[in-house]
PLY file of the C-alpha trace (Angstrom):
ply
format ascii 1.0
element vertex 362
property float x
property float y
property float z
element edge 361
property int vertex1
property int vertex2
end_header
23.04 -23.83 10.89
21.20 -22.55 8.13
20.96 -18.65 7.07
17.58 -18.44 8.32
19.01 -19.32 11.97
22.11 -17.12 11.74
22.11 -14.69 14.57
22.45 -11.25 13.39
25.51 -8.55 14.44
23.94 -5.78 12.94
21.33 -3.22 14.64
20.29 0.49 13.98
24.26 1.58 14.40
25.22 -1.01 11.68
27.47 -4.15 11.70
29.42 -4.63 14.71
32.52 -6.83 14.42
34.21 -8.76 17.19
37.36 -7.41 16.20
39.52 -5.46 13.59
42.86 -6.62 12.38
44.60 -3.70 10.94
47.50 -4.07 8.99
50.65 -1.90 9.62
50.32 0.06 6.15
46.75 0.35 6.79
47.55 2.61 9.67
49.74 4.75 7.87
46.60 6.67 5.96
44.51 8.67 7.82
41.18 7.15 6.87
42.65 4.04 8.23
43.55 5.72 11.40
40.22 7.04 11.49
38.21 3.36 10.97
40.39 2.26 13.82
39.09 4.67 15.97
35.68 4.62 15.43
36.06 0.86 16.02
37.72 1.31 19.29
35.55 3.98 20.58
32.49 1.26 19.82
34.18 -1.21 22.48
35.57 -3.44 19.34
39.07 -5.28 19.60
41.58 -3.38 17.62
44.53 -5.76 16.59
47.29 -3.78 15.07
49.46 -6.22 13.07
53.20 -6.22 12.93
53.00 -6.40 9.34
50.88 -6.55 6.29
49.99 -10.24 6.27
46.58 -10.96 7.73
46.77 -13.75 10.88
43.35 -15.03 11.20
43.87 -18.19 13.51
40.57 -19.43 12.56
39.32 -22.55 14.10
39.64 -26.13 12.46
35.96 -26.75 12.67
34.50 -25.32 9.33
31.16 -23.95 10.78
32.93 -22.24 14.08
35.88 -20.99 11.31
32.92 -19.29 9.31
31.51 -17.64 12.34
34.68 -16.45 13.29
35.45 -14.91 9.73
32.48 -13.06 9.74
32.91 -11.58 12.84
36.01 -10.15 11.65
36.98 -7.05 10.07
40.55 -6.53 8.37
41.88 -2.94 7.76
43.80 -3.18 4.58
45.61 -1.22 1.85
44.14 -2.01 -1.66
47.00 -2.69 -3.96
47.58 -1.17 -7.40
45.92 -4.33 -8.76
42.70 -3.63 -6.88
42.96 -0.09 -8.36
42.65 -1.05 -11.90
38.99 -0.83 -12.40
37.22 -3.65 -14.73
33.85 -3.52 -16.35
30.83 -4.50 -14.21
28.09 -5.11 -16.77
25.07 -4.96 -16.93
25.33 -2.80 -13.84
27.82 -0.15 -14.71
30.90 0.93 -16.63
33.35 -0.19 -13.95
33.71 -1.60 -10.64
35.20 0.63 -7.85
35.77 -1.37 -4.86
35.89 0.41 -1.32
35.75 -3.08 0.41
35.73 -6.56 -0.38
33.13 -9.09 1.78
29.83 -8.61 3.53
28.59 -9.02 7.24
25.68 -10.25 5.96
24.26 -14.39 6.10
22.51 -14.45 2.70
21.70 -18.07 1.83
22.31 -17.40 -1.89
25.44 -15.15 -1.88
27.32 -14.72 -4.77
30.24 -13.82 -3.00
30.68 -17.43 -2.13
31.85 -18.12 -5.48
33.61 -14.94 -6.28
36.00 -14.33 -3.53
38.37 -17.01 -2.27
39.43 -17.90 1.14
37.40 -17.20 4.77
34.60 -14.87 4.38
36.00 -11.81 6.12
35.44 -8.59 5.31
38.05 -6.18 3.95
37.87 -2.49 3.99
40.35 -0.40 2.39
42.33 2.30 4.02
43.93 4.42 0.88
40.29 5.72 -0.33
42.08 8.84 -1.54
44.25 6.58 -3.79
41.21 5.00 -4.84
39.16 7.71 -5.47
41.69 9.94 -7.27
42.62 7.11 -9.67
38.43 7.02 -11.21
39.35 10.32 -13.58
41.25 8.31 -15.81
38.41 6.17 -16.59
35.97 8.81 -17.44
34.00 8.42 -20.64
35.67 4.93 -21.47
33.31 2.57 -20.38
30.61 0.67 -22.75
28.02 0.03 -20.22
26.65 3.85 -19.69
29.48 5.84 -21.12
28.56 4.68 -24.72
24.87 3.46 -24.46
22.02 5.22 -26.35
19.48 4.02 -23.77
21.62 4.60 -20.68
23.80 7.58 -21.87
21.93 9.79 -19.50
23.72 8.21 -16.41
27.10 9.24 -17.67
30.28 7.20 -16.51
29.00 5.03 -14.01
30.94 3.47 -10.64
29.47 0.79 -9.00
30.59 0.13 -5.34
28.86 -2.94 -4.27
29.96 -5.38 -6.58
31.80 -6.99 -3.57
30.35 -5.74 -0.62
27.51 -3.99 0.85
29.03 -0.45 1.66
26.45 0.90 3.89
26.49 -2.15 6.04
29.94 -0.89 6.96
29.39 2.96 6.74
29.14 3.35 10.73
32.59 2.34 11.07
34.37 3.10 7.68
32.84 6.46 6.67
34.01 5.58 3.01
30.52 5.61 1.42
30.06 9.08 2.69
33.43 10.22 1.71
32.72 8.64 -1.83
29.31 10.24 -2.28
30.91 13.27 -1.52
34.00 13.29 -3.67
31.43 12.40 -6.20
29.26 15.47 -5.62
32.33 17.28 -5.96
33.44 15.87 -9.05
32.02 18.46 -11.93
31.64 15.74 -14.72
29.04 13.42 -16.07
29.38 10.68 -13.71
27.50 8.43 -11.13
28.19 6.33 -8.09
26.29 3.30 -7.97
25.51 0.97 -4.46
23.12 -1.42 -3.76
22.14 -2.55 -0.26
20.30 -4.61 1.80
20.52 -2.24 4.85
18.95 0.86 5.86
21.12 3.24 8.25
21.11 6.04 5.41
20.69 9.01 8.04
24.59 9.85 7.78
23.91 10.23 3.81
20.97 12.26 3.95
22.50 15.55 4.28
25.54 15.27 2.01
26.04 17.46 -0.97
25.62 14.49 -3.35
24.69 16.61 -6.25
22.55 14.06 -8.14
25.69 11.75 -9.11
24.86 8.77 -6.76
22.12 6.33 -7.19
21.12 4.29 -3.96
19.26 1.22 -5.06
17.67 -1.04 -2.25
18.17 -4.93 -2.61
14.73 -6.40 -1.93
12.83 -9.54 -1.69
9.74 -10.77 -0.52
9.27 -11.15 2.86
8.60 -15.19 2.75
12.00 -15.29 1.07
13.51 -12.52 3.17
14.91 -15.85 5.79
17.72 -16.41 3.24
18.90 -13.26 4.00
20.11 -13.52 7.64
21.68 -10.11 9.27
20.33 -7.78 7.20
17.78 -5.13 7.52
13.85 -5.81 7.26
12.53 -5.20 3.78
10.16 -2.79 5.01
13.09 -0.51 6.75
15.00 -0.96 3.11
12.01 0.82 1.16
11.56 3.35 3.69
15.21 4.15 3.79
14.86 4.42 -0.10
11.96 6.92 0.22
14.30 8.77 2.71
17.30 9.12 0.38
14.41 9.83 -2.79
13.18 12.78 -0.55
16.96 13.85 -0.25
17.17 14.20 -4.04
18.93 11.06 -4.41
18.28 8.93 -7.65
17.00 5.28 -6.39
16.77 1.79 -7.53
15.13 -1.05 -6.57
17.59 -4.11 -7.23
15.14 -7.08 -6.99
17.30 -9.85 -6.67
17.82 -12.79 -6.59
14.26 -13.53 -8.14
13.72 -16.87 -6.76
10.73 -19.02 -8.53
9.78 -20.77 -5.87
6.24 -21.75 -4.84
3.70 -18.73 -4.58
6.25 -16.57 -6.21
3.75 -14.38 -8.02
1.96 -13.45 -5.28
4.91 -12.89 -3.14
6.29 -10.55 -5.84
3.42 -9.11 -6.70
2.98 -7.95 -3.03
6.44 -6.63 -2.63
5.94 -4.72 -5.68
2.96 -2.95 -4.26
4.92 -2.01 -1.07
7.28 -0.33 -2.94
4.91 1.53 -4.83
3.38 2.48 -1.47
6.47 3.10 -0.11
7.54 5.99 -2.57
3.80 7.23 -2.71
3.85 11.00 -2.56
7.57 11.60 -3.34
7.89 14.15 -6.33
10.16 13.96 -8.91
11.33 10.57 -8.12
14.26 8.94 -10.55
13.61 5.40 -10.19
15.24 2.45 -11.73
14.80 -1.22 -11.47
17.20 -3.94 -11.95
15.81 -8.04 -12.09
18.13 -10.57 -11.35
17.42 -14.09 -11.58
19.00 -16.78 -9.08
21.79 -18.56 -10.53
24.56 -20.52 -8.99
27.96 -22.27 -9.77
28.93 -25.76 -8.47
31.60 -24.15 -6.44
29.32 -21.41 -4.90
26.65 -24.44 -4.44
29.47 -26.58 -2.59
30.63 -23.50 -0.34
27.17 -22.26 0.48
25.74 -25.48 1.61
28.78 -25.72 3.78
27.95 -22.58 5.45
24.24 -22.99 5.47
23.68 -26.91 6.07
20.17 -27.66 5.79
19.17 -24.10 3.76
15.41 -24.55 2.68
16.91 -22.53 -0.66
16.28 -24.64 -3.86
19.95 -25.23 -5.47
18.66 -28.57 -7.45
18.32 -29.00 -11.50
14.74 -28.65 -11.33
13.58 -26.20 -13.86
17.13 -25.32 -14.75
19.63 -25.15 -17.38
23.38 -24.66 -17.81
24.72 -21.28 -19.07
28.19 -21.09 -19.99
29.82 -17.54 -19.42
32.34 -15.51 -21.72
35.20 -16.70 -19.32
34.19 -20.50 -19.82
32.73 -20.83 -16.46
29.16 -22.58 -16.15
26.44 -21.44 -14.19
22.71 -23.00 -13.51
19.90 -20.53 -14.32
16.27 -21.23 -15.08
15.08 -22.70 -17.94
13.80 -20.81 -20.99
10.13 -21.48 -19.74
10.52 -20.42 -16.49
12.53 -17.38 -17.64
9.97 -16.26 -19.75
6.87 -16.47 -17.17
9.03 -14.48 -14.78
10.09 -11.83 -17.16
6.50 -11.35 -18.19
5.07 -11.07 -15.12
7.60 -8.71 -13.79
7.40 -6.25 -17.06
3.75 -6.47 -16.95
3.32 -5.64 -12.77
6.10 -2.78 -12.88
4.43 -1.14 -15.87
1.05 -1.16 -13.71
2.14 -0.33 -10.38
5.68 1.62 -10.72
4.62 3.11 -14.46
7.63 6.04 -13.73
10.53 3.43 -13.09
13.03 2.37 -15.74
13.87 -1.38 -15.68
17.78 -1.17 -16.84
18.15 -4.77 -17.23
16.83 -8.09 -17.01
19.35 -11.39 -16.08
0 1
1 2
2 3
3 4
4 5
5 6
6 7
7 8
8 9
9 10
10 11
11 12
12 13
13 14
14 15
15 16
16 17
17 18
18 19
19 20
20 21
21 22
22 23
23 24
24 25
25 26
26 27
27 28
28 29
29 30
30 31
31 32
32 33
33 34
34 35
35 36
36 37
37 38
38 39
39 40
40 41
41 42
42 43
43 44
44 45
45 46
46 47
47 48
48 49
49 50
50 51
51 52
52 53
53 54
54 55
55 56
56 57
57 58
58 59
59 60
60 61
61 62
62 63
63 64
64 65
65 66
66 67
67 68
68 69
69 70
70 71
71 72
72 73
73 74
74 75
75 76
76 77
77 78
78 79
79 80
80 81
81 82
82 83
83 84
84 85
85 86
86 87
87 88
88 89
89 90
90 91
91 92
92 93
93 94
94 95
95 96
96 97
97 98
98 99
99 100
100 101
101 102
102 103
103 104
104 105
105 106
106 107
107 108
108 109
109 110
110 111
111 112
112 113
113 114
114 115
115 116
116 117
117 118
118 119
119 120
120 121
121 122
122 123
123 124
124 125
125 126
126 127
127 128
128 129
129 130
130 131
131 132
132 133
133 134
134 135
135 136
136 137
137 138
138 139
139 140
140 141
141 142
142 143
143 144
144 145
145 146
146 147
147 148
148 149
149 150
150 151
151 152
152 153
153 154
154 155
155 156
156 157
157 158
158 159
159 160
160 161
161 162
162 163
163 164
164 165
165 166
166 167
167 168
168 169
169 170
170 171
171 172
172 173
173 174
174 175
175 176
176 177
177 178
178 179
179 180
180 181
181 182
182 183
183 184
184 185
185 186
186 187
187 188
188 189
189 190
190 191
191 192
192 193
193 194
194 195
195 196
196 197
197 198
198 199
199 200
200 201
201 202
202 203
203 204
204 205
205 206
206 207
207 208
208 209
209 210
210 211
211 212
212 213
213 214
214 215
215 216
216 217
217 218
218 219
219 220
220 221
221 222
222 223
223 224
224 225
225 226
226 227
227 228
228 229
229 230
230 231
231 232
232 233
233 234
234 235
235 236
236 237
237 238
238 239
239 240
240 241
241 242
242 243
243 244
244 245
245 246
246 247
247 248
248 249
249 250
250 251
251 252
252 253
253 254
254 255
255 256
256 257
257 258
258 259
259 260
260 261
261 262
262 263
263 264
264 265
265 266
266 267
267 268
268 269
269 270
270 271
271 272
272 273
273 274
274 275
275 276
276 277
277 278
278 279
279 280
280 281
281 282
282 283
283 284
284 285
285 286
286 287
287 288
288 289
289 290
290 291
291 292
292 293
293 294
294 295
295 296
296 297
297 298
298 299
299 300
300 301
301 302
302 303
303 304
304 305
305 306
306 307
307 308
308 309
309 310
310 311
311 312
312 313
313 314
314 315
315 316
316 317
317 318
318 319
319 320
320 321
321 322
322 323
323 324
324 325
325 326
326 327
327 328
328 329
329 330
330 331
331 332
332 333
333 334
334 335
335 336
336 337
337 338
338 339
339 340
340 341
341 342
342 343
343 344
344 345
345 346
346 347
347 348
348 349
349 350
350 351
351 352
352 353
353 354
354 355
355 356
356 357
357 358
358 359
359 360
360 361
């Protein structure tokens, strides 16, 4: 089944997994017990495991195993290794994980090549430990902390590198807790998250103190067929407007930019739609991040096994190989295509969203 045909298990109330597997250690934390209680109150099966090992018991059929994993939420404890933060250029100084994995069914998902094993979503019960460790990183990053162009953002912490925290919020409450925690942190800091979901109502009344930037991850309507199980683009933009009206700094993450037939008209319409969504909101602090489609051989293999028959182009056409600083290889658009894309976006953004700051192009 392609990503376009995946049945969504999300609604206005957020994602509803079929089951929650709770490790023994996770249930020793108040935050972990609260997550389990929320799940049970929504009629979701909560399995209290006898130990800390996840017993998945997935089907031997790859497609069924994928579906079963995607319908599973694991409630676990983030070990010390997960709480030692890593730089996350070009987005932010540091990556802070509230969870790992995502319930959406995106045909280009980069997590396919980043996270090992079945695509279950793990949420962390020891949220207080994670947040309490952040002060050790204050002023020590290199992306914004010491950047002349982005120093005004302070020390930045990216919460959506390996997950979409808003998708999980109705069950976890972790994002709200983190936003409130940053609101109380009297320091030059910023929590950042990007999302393909729209259920921001619980966030609007929080005392965020302007220290959290919410970004809507968007693609044109014609390309949204690769984003199964997510909120419609119009709802994401409406949520972005609501967050801006509530005083949050906001942003657009246009990703992945896909150079498919008709892309100029499609992305032009998307930028027009974003401008219209924000029209009339005063004092908007808007950033834009532009990320072109890329993939590795490993992620391509995983995605093709998850979404056989997908219309997403992952051939060698208009592609070149780029080697990362870690020695890995990924397929990116060739120089001519990149120039065409970048020129288009720079000119169009300047015309329709002149107040926006483009943070980076990659």
